[in-house]
Residue, then its C-alpha position, 0 to 999 in steps of 0.5 A: x203812131x204805134x200799134x198800141x196807139x192804133x189799139x187806143x184809137x180803136x178802143x175810143x172809136x168803139x166806145x163812142x156812140x154808133x162805133x161799135x160797127x168798127x172804124x174805117x181807115x179813112x176815119x182813122x186817117x182823119x183822126x190820127x193824120x197818118x196816110x192810109x197806107x201807114x194805117x193799113x200797115x199797122x192793121x194788117x199784123x193785127x188782123x193776122x194776130x186776131x187783135x183786130x177784126x175786119x168787118x163791114x160797116x154800112x155808110x151813106x154813099x153820095x147817091x143816098x144809098x147805104x153801102x157796105x164799107x170795110x171797117x175794123x174793130x178789136x177783138x173782145x177777149x173771151x172769158x176764160x172757160x172753167x173746166x173740171x167737174x160738176x158738183x151734185x146737189 
C-alpha cells in the first residue's frame, strides 16, 4: 500500500457514518490487511507533513466504558485567504 492509497482509505472512512472522528490503526489494518507497524510507518511521515492529524476517538471498551483511542484524520485544505484592500461603499 502506498501513501496515496492510505489517503484514499482515510477519505473513504471519514465520509462513512461516524467516520468524522478519524480511523484507528486497527481499523485501517482490518480494512487493508496490512500489519499495524506498516500502517504506522505510512502514517508517520504524513503526520509530520501535516497531511494527516492525530486525534482521539471514543470507543467502547470491553468493560462497557468509553475510552479515548488514538485515531487519524485527513487535514482539510484551508481556503486561500484573499488579501487586498476592501472597497468603500
